[in-house]
C-alpha positions in Angstrom: 10.9 12.3 7.9 10.2 10.5 11.5 8.4 7.9 9.9 11.1 7.3 7.3 14.1 7.2 9.7 12.3 4.7 11.7 11.7 2.3 8.6 15.5 3.1 7.5 16.7 1.9 11.2 14.6 -1.2 11.3 15.5 -2.3 7.9 19.3 -1.7 8.4 19.0 -3.5 11.6 17.5 -6.8 10.0 19.5 -6.5 6.3 21.4 -10.1 6.9 18.2 -11.8 8.3 15.7 -11.2 5.5 14.7 -11.7 1.5 13.0 -8.3 2.0 10.6 -6.1 3.6 6.8 -5.3 3.1 6.1 -2.2 4.2 2.3 -1.7 4.2 0.6 1.7 3.5 3.7 3.6 3.0 4.4 5.6 0.8 1.1 7.3 0.7 2.2 10.2 -1.9 4.4 10.5 -4.6 6.9 13.1 -2.2 7.2 9.8 0.0 8.3 7.9 -2.6 10.8 10.3 -3.9 12.2 10.7 -0.4 12.4 7.0 0.2 14.3 6.1 -2.8 16.7 8.9 -2.1 17.2 8.1 1.5 16.9 4.3 1.2 16.7 2.8 -2.1 14.4 1.8 -5.0 11.8 -0.9 -4.0 12.1 -3.9 -6.6 8.4 -5.0 -6.0 5.5 -2.6 -5.5 1.7 -4.1 -4.5 -1.5 -2.2 -5.0 -4.4 -3.6 -4.1 -6.6 -2.7 -6.5 -10.7 -2.6 -6.1 -13.6 -0.4 -6.8 -14.8 2.8 -4.9 -18.1 0.8 -4.2 -16.0 -2.0 -2.3 -13.8 0.7 -0.5 -16.8 2.5 0.5 -18.6 -0.6 1.6 -15.5 -2.0 3.8 -14.9 1.4 5.1 -18.8 1.7 6.4 -18.3 -2.0 8.0 -15.0 -1.2 9.6 -16.6 1.9 11.2 -19.5 0.0 12.6 -16.9 -2.1 14.8 -14.9 0.9 15.9 -15.4 4.2 17.6 -15.0 5.9 14.0 -18.3 8.1 13.0 -17.8 7.2 9.5 -20.7 8.1 7.1 -21.3 7.6 3.6 -20.4 11.3 3.0 -16.9 11.0 5.2 -16.4 7.7 3.1 -16.7 9.6 -0.3 -14.2 12.4 0.7 -11.7 9.8 2.1 -11.6 7.4 -1.4 -11.4 10.6 -3.2 -8.7 12.0 -1.3 -6.8 8.4 -1.7 -7.4 8.9 -5.6 -5.8 12.1 -5.8 -2.9 11.0 -3.9 -2.3 7.4 -5.0 -2.7 7.6 -8.8 0.1 9.6 -9.3 2.2 7.1 -7.2 0.9 4.2 -9.0 2.0 6.0 -12.1 5.1 6.8 -10.7 5.9 3.1 -9.9 4.4 1.6 -13.3 7.3 3.9 -14.7 10.2 3.1 -12.5 9.7 -0.2 -11.2 7.7 -3.7 -10.8 4.3 -2.6 -9.8 1.9 -5.4 -9.2 -1.9 -4.6 -9.2 -3.4 -7.5 -7.0 -7.3 -7.7 -7.4 -8.6 -6.9 -4.3 -12.5 -7.4 -4.5 -12.4 -11.0 -3.2 -12.6 -12.2 0.3 -9.5 -11.5 3.0 -8.4 -14.9 2.6 -8.6 -14.5 -1.3 -6.5 -11.6 -1.4 -4.2 -12.8 1.0 -3.5 -15.8 -1.1 -3.2 -13.7 -4.0 -0.5 -11.5 -2.5 1.5 -14.4 -1.5 1.4 -15.7 -5.0 2.7 -12.5 -6.3 5.4 -11.8 -3.6 6.4 -16.1 -4.2 6.6 -15.5 -7.8 8.7 -12.6 -7.6 11.2 -14.2 -5.2 12.0 -16.9 -7.4 
């Protein structure tokens, strides 16, 4: 509830100054999406960065090497499974309700960023 209230406040304060909002990493579960819609409204576009479990695992392990996290292959596997359990119903929900755009996230950070920009630009036209 606190995250949603903070999002709502930030969005309301900028309503006249923007073409839209990009919310990274939220909602993470179906109940969050439903609450977002009831309190703020239905999103016009939802981006889903789509890559394989192998790519996710590799990126998590690389990221953990450069931080204080003690990520290992077993923890990574559990995190990915948890992600799929939460996100698959969320993806299906947005596919049925709104414009869900899956972005191929197998490439480099630069390639993925450019693909996201193209998707958003196409939507805004």
